[in-house]
C-alpha positions as a Markdown table, in Angstrom:
| # | Residue | x | y | z |
|---|---|---|---|---|
| 1 | Met | -29.1 | 4.9 | 13.3 |
| 2 | Ala | -26.4 | 5.0 | 16.1 |
| 3 | Ala | -23.1 | 6.8 | 15.3 |
| 4 | Arg | -20.2 | 4.3 | 14.8 |
| 5 | Gly | -17.4 | 5.3 | 17.2 |
| 6 | Val | -14.1 | 5.8 | 15.7 |
| 7 | Leu | -11.2 | 6.0 | 18.2 |
| 8 | Ile | -7.7 | 7.1 | 17.0 |
| 9 | Val | -4.9 | 6.3 | 19.2 |
| 10 | Leu | -2.3 | 9.1 | 19.9 |
| 11 | Phe | 1.2 | 8.9 | 21.3 |
| 12 | Asp | 4.4 | 10.7 | 21.3 |
| 13 | Gly | 6.2 | 10.1 | 18.0 |
| 14 | Val | 3.0 | 9.6 | 16.0 |
| 15 | Gln | 2.9 | 10.5 | 12.2 |
| 16 | Ser | 0.5 | 13.4 | 11.9 |
| 17 | Leu | -0.8 | 12.2 | 8.4 |
| 18 | Asp | -1.6 | 8.9 | 9.8 |
| 19 | Val | -3.9 | 10.6 | 12.2 |
| 20 | Thr | -5.5 | 13.2 | 10.2 |
| 21 | Gly | -6.0 | 11.1 | 6.8 |
| 22 | Pro | -8.4 | 8.6 | 8.3 |
| 23 | Leu | -9.8 | 11.4 | 10.6 |
| 24 | Glu | -10.8 | 13.6 | 7.8 |
| 25 | Val | -12.3 | 10.7 | 5.9 |
| 26 | Phe | -14.6 | 9.6 | 8.8 |
| 27 | Gln | -15.4 | 13.2 | 9.6 |
| 28 | Gly | -16.1 | 14.0 | 6.0 |
| 29 | Ala | -18.5 | 11.1 | 5.9 |
| 30 | Ala | -20.2 | 12.1 | 9.0 |
| 31 | Val | -20.8 | 15.5 | 7.4 |
| 32 | Ala | -22.4 | 13.9 | 4.3 |
| 33 | Val | -24.4 | 11.5 | 6.6 |
| 34 | Pro | -25.0 | 13.2 | 10.0 |
| 35 | Gly | -24.5 | 10.8 | 12.8 |
| 36 | Ala | -22.7 | 8.2 | 10.8 |
| 37 | Tyr | -19.5 | 8.5 | 12.8 |
| 38 | Ser | -18.3 | 9.8 | 16.2 |
| 39 | Val | -14.5 | 10.2 | 15.9 |
| 40 | Thr | -12.4 | 10.6 | 19.3 |
| 41 | Thr | -8.6 | 10.8 | 19.7 |
| 42 | Ala | -7.0 | 9.6 | 22.8 |
| 43 | Ser | -3.5 | 9.4 | 24.2 |
| 44 | Pro | -1.9 | 8.0 | 27.5 |
| 45 | Gly | -3.1 | 10.2 | 30.3 |
| 46 | Gly | -5.0 | 12.3 | 28.0 |
| 47 | Ala | -1.6 | 14.3 | 27.5 |
| 48 | Ala | -0.9 | 16.4 | 24.4 |
| 49 | Val | 1.6 | 14.5 | 22.1 |
| 50 | Arg | 4.3 | 15.8 | 19.7 |
| 51 | Thr | 4.1 | 14.2 | 16.2 |
| 52 | Thr | 7.3 | 13.2 | 14.1 |
| 53 | Ser | 7.1 | 16.6 | 12.4 |
| 54 | Gly | 7.1 | 18.5 | 15.7 |
| 55 | Leu | 3.3 | 19.3 | 15.5 |
| 56 | Arg | 1.6 | 19.1 | 18.9 |
| 57 | Leu | -1.8 | 17.4 | 19.1 |
| 58 | Leu | -4.3 | 17.7 | 21.9 |
| 59 | Pro | -6.4 | 14.6 | 22.2 |
| 60 | Asp | -10.0 | 14.4 | 23.3 |
| 61 | Ala | -9.6 | 11.9 | 26.0 |
| 62 | Asp | -7.4 | 9.5 | 28.3 |
| 63 | Leu | -6.7 | 6.4 | 26.4 |
| 64 | Ala | -7.3 | 4.5 | 29.8 |
| 65 | Arg | -10.7 | 6.0 | 30.3 |
| 66 | Val | -12.3 | 5.5 | 26.9 |
| 67 | Asp | -14.7 | 2.6 | 25.9 |
| 68 | Ala | -13.8 | 0.3 | 23.2 |
| 69 | Pro | -15.1 | 1.7 | 19.9 |
| 70 | His | -16.7 | 0.4 | 16.7 |
| 71 | Thr | -13.5 | 1.2 | 14.9 |
| 72 | Leu | -10.1 | 1.3 | 16.5 |
| 73 | Val | -7.3 | 3.2 | 14.6 |
| 74 | Val | -3.8 | 2.8 | 15.3 |
| 75 | Pro | -1.4 | 5.1 | 13.5 |
| 76 | Gly | 2.3 | 4.9 | 12.9 |
| 77 | Gly | 5.4 | 7.0 | 13.2 |
| 78 | Ala | 8.6 | 6.9 | 15.0 |
| 79 | Gly | 6.9 | 6.2 | 18.4 |
| 80 | Thr | 6.1 | 2.7 | 17.2 |
| 81 | Val | 9.8 | 1.7 | 16.8 |
| 82 | Arg | 10.0 | 0.6 | 20.5 |
| 83 | Pro | 6.4 | 0.3 | 21.4 |
| 84 | Gln | 5.6 | 0.9 | 25.1 |
| 85 | Pro | 4.2 | -2.3 | 26.7 |
| 86 | Ala | 1.5 | -0.3 | 28.4 |
| 87 | Leu | 0.3 | 1.2 | 25.2 |
| 88 | Ala | 0.3 | -2.2 | 23.5 |
| 89 | Ala | -1.6 | -3.7 | 26.3 |
| 90 | Arg | -4.3 | -0.9 | 26.3 |
| 91 | Ile | -4.7 | -1.4 | 22.5 |
| 92 | Ser | -5.1 | -5.0 | 23.0 |
| 93 | Ala | -7.8 | -4.5 | 25.7 |
| 94 | Leu | -9.6 | -2.1 | 23.5 |
| 95 | Ala | -9.4 | -4.3 | 20.4 |
| 96 | Gln | -11.4 | -7.1 | 22.2 |
| 97 | Gly | -14.5 | -4.9 | 22.2 |
| 98 | Ala | -14.0 | -3.4 | 18.7 |
| 99 | Ala | -15.8 | -4.4 | 15.7 |
| 100 | Arg | -12.7 | -3.7 | 13.6 |
| 101 | Val | -9.0 | -2.7 | 14.2 |
| 102 | Val | -7.0 | -0.7 | 11.8 |
| 103 | Ser | -3.4 | 0.3 | 11.6 |
| 104 | Val | -1.8 | 2.8 | 9.4 |
| 105 | Cys | 1.9 | 2.6 | 8.3 |
| 106 | Thr | 4.0 | 1.4 | 11.3 |
| 107 | Gly | 0.9 | 1.2 | 13.5 |
| 108 | Ala | 1.3 | -2.4 | 12.5 |
| 109 | Phe | 4.1 | -2.8 | 14.9 |
| 110 | Leu | 1.8 | -1.9 | 17.7 |
| 111 | Leu | -1.0 | -4.3 | 16.6 |
| 112 | Ala | 1.8 | -7.1 | 16.5 |
| 113 | Glu | 3.0 | -6.2 | 19.8 |
| 114 | Ala | -0.5 | -6.3 | 21.2 |
| 115 | Gly | -0.7 | -9.9 | 19.8 |
| 116 | Leu | -3.3 | -8.8 | 17.2 |
| 117 | Leu | -1.7 | -10.0 | 14.0 |
| 118 | Ser | -0.6 | -13.4 | 15.2 |
| 119 | Gly | -1.2 | -15.9 | 12.4 |
| 120 | Arg | -2.6 | -13.1 | 10.2 |
| 121 | Arg | -1.6 | -11.5 | 6.9 |
| 122 | Ala | -0.7 | -7.9 | 7.2 |
| 123 | Thr | 1.3 | -4.9 | 5.5 |
| 124 | Thr | 3.0 | -1.9 | 6.7 |
| 125 | His | 5.2 | 0.9 | 4.9 |
| 126 | Trp | 7.5 | -0.9 | 2.4 |
| 127 | Ala | 10.5 | 0.2 | 4.0 |
| 128 | Tyr | 9.5 | -1.5 | 7.3 |
| 129 | Cys | 8.1 | -4.8 | 6.1 |
| 130 | Ala | 11.3 | -6.7 | 6.5 |
| 131 | Ala | 11.6 | -5.5 | 10.0 |
| 132 | Leu | 8.1 | -6.4 | 11.0 |
| 133 | Ala | 8.6 | -9.9 | 9.6 |
| 134 | Arg | 11.8 | -10.3 | 11.4 |
| 135 | Arg | 10.4 | -9.1 | 14.8 |
| 136 | His | 7.2 | -10.9 | 14.5 |
| 137 | Pro | 7.8 | -14.2 | 12.6 |
| 138 | Asp | 4.2 | -15.3 | 13.4 |
| 139 | Val | 3.0 | -12.7 | 11.1 |
| 140 | Thr | 2.7 | -13.2 | 7.4 |
| 141 | Val | 3.9 | -9.8 | 6.0 |
| 142 | Asp | 3.1 | -8.9 | 2.5 |
| 143 | Pro | 5.1 | -5.9 | 1.3 |
| 144 | Asp | 3.1 | -5.4 | -2.0 |
| 145 | Pro | -0.6 | -4.2 | -1.1 |
| 146 | Ile | -1.4 | -0.8 | 0.0 |
| 147 | Tyr | -3.8 | -2.3 | 2.5 |
| 148 | Val | -4.6 | -5.9 | 3.8 |
| 149 | Arg | -7.8 | -6.9 | 5.5 |
| 150 | Asp | -7.7 | -10.2 | 7.4 |
| 151 | Gly | -11.1 | -10.7 | 9.3 |
| 152 | Arg | -11.7 | -7.7 | 11.5 |
| 153 | Ile | -8.0 | -6.5 | 11.4 |
| 154 | Ala | -7.0 | -4.2 | 8.5 |
| 155 | Thr | -3.3 | -2.9 | 8.1 |
| 156 | Ser | -2.3 | -0.4 | 5.5 |
| 157 | Ala | 0.9 | 0.8 | 3.9 |
| 158 | Gly | 2.7 | 4.1 | 4.5 |
| 159 | Val | 0.8 | 7.4 | 5.3 |
| 160 | Thr | -1.8 | 8.1 | 2.5 |
| 161 | Ala | -2.7 | 4.4 | 2.2 |
| 162 | Gly | -4.6 | 5.0 | 5.4 |
| 163 | Ile | -6.9 | 7.2 | 3.5 |
| 164 | Asp | -7.4 | 4.5 | 1.0 |
| 165 | Leu | -8.3 | 2.1 | 3.7 |
| 166 | Ala | -10.6 | 4.4 | 5.7 |
| 167 | Leu | -12.4 | 5.1 | 2.3 |
| 168 | Ala | -13.0 | 1.3 | 1.9 |
| 169 | Leu | -14.3 | 1.0 | 5.4 |
| 170 | Val | -16.8 | 4.0 | 4.7 |
| 171 | Glu | -17.8 | 2.2 | 1.5 |
| 172 | Asp | -18.5 | -0.9 | 3.6 |
| 173 | Asp | -20.6 | 1.1 | 6.1 |
| 174 | Leu | -22.3 | 3.7 | 3.9 |
| 175 | Gly | -21.9 | 2.5 | 0.3 |
| 176 | Arg | -19.9 | 3.2 | -2.7 |
| 177 | Asp | -21.2 | 6.6 | -3.7 |
| 178 | Leu | -20.9 | 8.2 | -0.4 |
| 179 | Ala | -17.3 | 6.8 | -0.3 |
| 180 | Leu | -16.5 | 8.4 | -3.6 |
| 181 | Leu | -18.2 | 11.6 | -2.6 |
| 182 | Thr | -15.9 | 11.7 | 0.4 |
| 183 | Ala | -13.0 | 11.1 | -1.7 |
| 184 | Arg | -13.9 | 13.9 | -4.1 |
| 185 | His | -14.5 | 16.2 | -1.2 |
| 186 | Leu | -11.1 | 15.6 | 0.1 |
| 187 | Val | -9.6 | 16.0 | -3.4 |
| 188 | Val | -8.1 | 12.6 | -3.0 |
| 189 | Phe | -6.5 | 12.0 | -6.5 |
| 190 | Leu | -7.2 | 8.4 | -6.6 |
| 191 | Arg | -8.9 | 5.9 | -4.5 |
| 192 | Arg | -7.0 | 2.6 | -5.0 |
| 193 | Pro | -7.9 | -0.9 | -4.5 |
| 194 | Gly | -6.3 | -2.6 | -1.6 |
| 195 | Asp | -4.5 | -5.1 | -3.9 |
| 196 | Gln | -2.6 | -2.4 | -5.7 |
| 197 | Ala | 1.0 | -2.4 | -5.4 |
| 198 | Gln | 2.4 | 0.3 | -2.8 |
| 199 | Phe | 4.6 | 1.5 | -5.7 |
| 200 | Ser | 3.4 | 3.6 | -8.7 |
| 201 | Ala | 5.8 | 3.9 | -11.6 |
| 202 | His | 6.8 | 7.4 | -10.3 |
| 203 | Leu | 7.1 | 6.4 | -6.6 |
| 204 | Ala | 9.0 | 3.2 | -7.5 |
| 205 | Ala | 11.4 | 5.1 | -10.0 |
| 206 | Gln | 14.4 | 7.2 | -9.2 |
| 207 | Thr | 15.0 | 10.4 | -11.2 |
| 208 | Ala | 17.7 | 9.9 | -13.5 |
| 209 | Ala | 21.0 | 11.9 | -12.8 |
| 210 | Arg | 21.7 | 12.9 | -16.3 |
| 211 | Arg | 19.7 | 15.6 | -18.0 |
| 212 | Pro | 18.9 | 13.7 | -21.2 |
| 213 | Leu | 17.5 | 10.8 | -19.3 |
| 214 | Arg | 15.6 | 13.1 | -17.2 |
| 215 | Asp | 14.1 | 14.7 | -20.2 |
| 216 | Val | 13.2 | 11.3 | -21.4 |
| 217 | Gln | 11.4 | 10.4 | -18.2 |
| 218 | Arg | 9.5 | 13.7 | -18.5 |
| 219 | Trp | 8.6 | 13.0 | -22.1 |
| 220 | Ile | 7.2 | 9.6 | -21.2 |
| 221 | Asp | 5.1 | 11.1 | -18.3 |
| 222 | Glu | 3.6 | 13.7 | -20.6 |
| 223 | His | 3.1 | 11.6 | -23.8 |
| 224 | Pro | 1.9 | 8.0 | -22.7 |
| 225 | Gly | 0.2 | 7.6 | -26.1 |
| 226 | Glu | 3.3 | 8.3 | -28.2 |
| 227 | Asp | 5.7 | 5.7 | -29.6 |
| 228 | Leu | 7.7 | 4.9 | -26.4 |
| 229 | Ser | 9.9 | 2.0 | -27.8 |
| 230 | Val | 13.5 | 1.8 | -26.7 |
| 231 | Glu | 14.7 | 2.8 | -30.1 |
| 232 | Thr | 12.6 | 6.0 | -30.2 |
| 233 | Leu | 13.4 | 6.9 | -26.5 |
| 234 | Ala | 17.2 | 6.4 | -27.4 |
| 235 | Arg | 17.0 | 8.8 | -30.1 |
| 236 | Arg | 15.5 | 11.5 | -28.0 |
| 237 | Ser | 18.3 | 10.9 | -25.6 |
| 238 | Ala | 21.2 | 10.7 | -28.4 |
| 239 | Leu | 22.3 | 7.4 | -27.3 |
| 240 | Ser | 22.4 | 3.9 | -28.9 |
| 241 | Pro | 19.4 | 1.7 | -28.0 |
| 242 | Arg | 21.7 | -0.6 | -25.9 |
| 243 | His | 23.5 | 2.2 | -24.1 |
| 244 | Phe | 20.2 | 4.0 | -23.5 |
| 245 | Ala | 18.5 | 0.8 | -22.0 |
| 246 | Arg | 21.5 | 0.1 | -19.9 |
| 247 | Ala | 21.8 | 3.6 | -18.6 |
| 248 | Phe | 18.0 | 4.1 | -18.0 |
| 249 | Ala | 17.8 | 1.0 | -15.8 |
| 250 | Ala | 20.9 | 2.0 | -13.8 |
| 251 | Glu | 19.7 | 5.6 | -13.2 |
| 252 | Val | 15.9 | 5.0 | -12.8 |
| 253 | Gly | 15.9 | 1.8 | -11.2 |
| 254 | Met | 13.9 | -0.1 | -13.8 |
| 255 | Thr | 13.9 | -0.9 | -17.4 |
| 256 | Pro | 12.4 | 1.7 | -19.9 |
| 257 | Gly | 9.6 | -0.9 | -20.6 |
| 258 | Arg | 8.6 | -1.3 | -17.0 |
| 259 | Tyr | 8.6 | 2.5 | -16.5 |
| 260 | Val | 6.6 | 3.0 | -19.6 |
| 261 | Glu | 3.9 | 0.2 | -18.6 |
| 262 | Gly | 3.5 | 1.9 | -15.2 |
| 263 | Val | 3.1 | 5.4 | -16.7 |
| 264 | Arg | 0.4 | 4.1 | -19.3 |
| 265 | Val | -1.4 | 2.3 | -16.5 |
| 266 | Glu | -1.6 | 5.3 | -14.4 |
| 267 | Ala | -2.7 | 7.4 | -17.2 |
| 268 | Ala | -5.4 | 4.9 | -18.3 |
| 269 | Arg | -6.6 | 4.7 | -14.6 |
| 270 | Arg | -7.2 | 8.6 | -14.4 |
| 271 | Leu | -9.1 | 8.5 | -17.6 |
| 272 | Leu | -11.4 | 5.6 | -16.4 |
| 273 | Glu | -12.0 | 7.5 | -13.2 |
| 274 | Asp | -12.4 | 11.0 | -14.5 |
| 275 | Thr | -14.1 | 10.5 | -18.0 |
| 276 | Asp | -16.7 | 8.9 | -19.8 |
| 277 | Glu | -14.5 | 7.9 | -22.7 |
| 278 | Gly | -14.8 | 4.4 | -24.1 |
| 279 | Ile | -12.3 | 1.8 | -23.0 |
| 280 | Ala | -11.0 | 1.4 | -26.7 |
| 281 | Gln | -10.5 | 5.2 | -26.8 |
| 282 | Ile | -8.7 | 5.4 | -23.8 |
| 283 | Ala | -6.4 | 2.2 | -24.9 |
| 284 | Arg | -5.6 | 4.2 | -27.9 |
| 285 | Ala | -5.0 | 7.4 | -26.0 |
| 286 | Cys | -2.5 | 5.8 | -23.6 |
| 287 | Gly | -0.5 | 4.0 | -26.2 |
| 288 | Tyr | -1.9 | 0.4 | -26.0 |
| 289 | Gly | -3.1 | 0.2 | -29.5 |
| 290 | Thr | -6.0 | -2.4 | -28.5 |
| 291 | Pro | -8.3 | -2.8 | -25.5 |
| 292 | Glu | -6.9 | -6.3 | -24.9 |
| 293 | Ala | -3.4 | -5.0 | -24.7 |
| 294 | Met | -4.6 | -2.5 | -21.9 |
| 295 | Arg | -6.6 | -5.2 | -20.4 |
| 296 | Arg | -3.4 | -7.4 | -20.0 |
| 297 | Ala | -1.7 | -4.5 | -18.5 |
| 298 | Phe | -4.3 | -3.8 | -16.0 |
| 299 | Leu | -4.5 | -7.5 | -14.9 |
| 300 | Arg | -0.7 | -7.5 | -14.4 |
| 301 | Ala | -0.6 | -4.3 | -12.5 |
| 302 | Leu | -4.0 | -4.0 | -10.7 |
| 303 | His | -5.4 | -7.5 | -10.9 |
| 304 | Val | -8.6 | -6.2 | -12.3 |
| 305 | Pro | -9.7 | -5.6 | -15.9 |
| 306 | Pro | -10.3 | -1.9 | -17.0 |
| 307 | Ala | -14.1 | -2.4 | -17.1 |
| 308 | Glu | -14.2 | -3.6 | -13.6 |
| 309 | Tyr | -11.8 | -0.9 | -12.4 |
| 310 | Arg | -14.1 | 1.7 | -13.8 |
| 311 | Arg | -17.1 | 0.0 | -12.2 |
| 312 | Arg | -15.3 | 0.3 | -8.9 |
| 313 | Phe | -13.9 | 3.8 | -9.0 |
| 314 | His | -15.8 | 6.0 | -11.5 |
| 315 | Pro | -18.7 | 7.9 | -9.6 |
| 316 | His | -21.2 | 7.1 | -12.5 |
| 317 | Pro | -19.7 | 4.3 | -14.4 |
| 318 | Thr | -21.0 | 4.0 | -18.0 |
| 319 | Gly | -19.5 | 0.5 | -18.5 |
| 320 | Gly | -17.2 | -0.5 | -21.4 |
| 321 | Thr | -15.6 | -3.5 | -23.2 |
């Protein structure tokens, strides 16, 4: 089997994790299946680049002298804010011969500048979705998913979402078991489906300013299976239910009920991935009471039922109801 060429574009102001996340996924898969991938980095002129964090990266090649790869990866970073026309033109030329083109985070701006997203659905880091939509009204920007695949073009959300997308591509190429093996080798906490929202309960929420509310947040995180009704949580914070609900929403940025549901979904996902416990048992442990209640929560948050989620993301799924 001929190695699939993966070319990662480098430029000044690139985000280092946008580069190294996908690189480690493809290299890790190539270790497990020798010859599966050949990964190359290239920059304009072959010059060393400085990342947004100050780290200097030395590419393998001059971007002007490389051939079109099987997979072209365009990372994001501050260097995409005002894309250089020459860089966008070279990306466009390389994309013509690539089987698939991938952007990470604000790398979507470079793809759009290269004309590769016109008429397509795409995403980027949630903080830049509105800007991408304004600058390129011919692109349908979806701010919710962690990655979007539209034909041979795939775009992903911020930073670590590039790892999720790269793992999905490895699964396409080499199968589910190898993708999961690669994820575990990298100690990736969770390999997420593309249509999962960019925000988890913890990422979406702010930390409450007042200590009693912070303590309640921590209690929720650590005890998803407990009674987490507004009345119970209000007693823990020594506030009336009405005052507690209002203060929690103001300081955390979401209602107590929404925060609790997010925490419970995340706890259930971890158990579905990492244990062989039955779905009914997981539902009880995470405070749902019944499997049907957990099923409804999964459909709202992840658009798949728990049994299907386990089938996709447990290394050796045992099934469930």
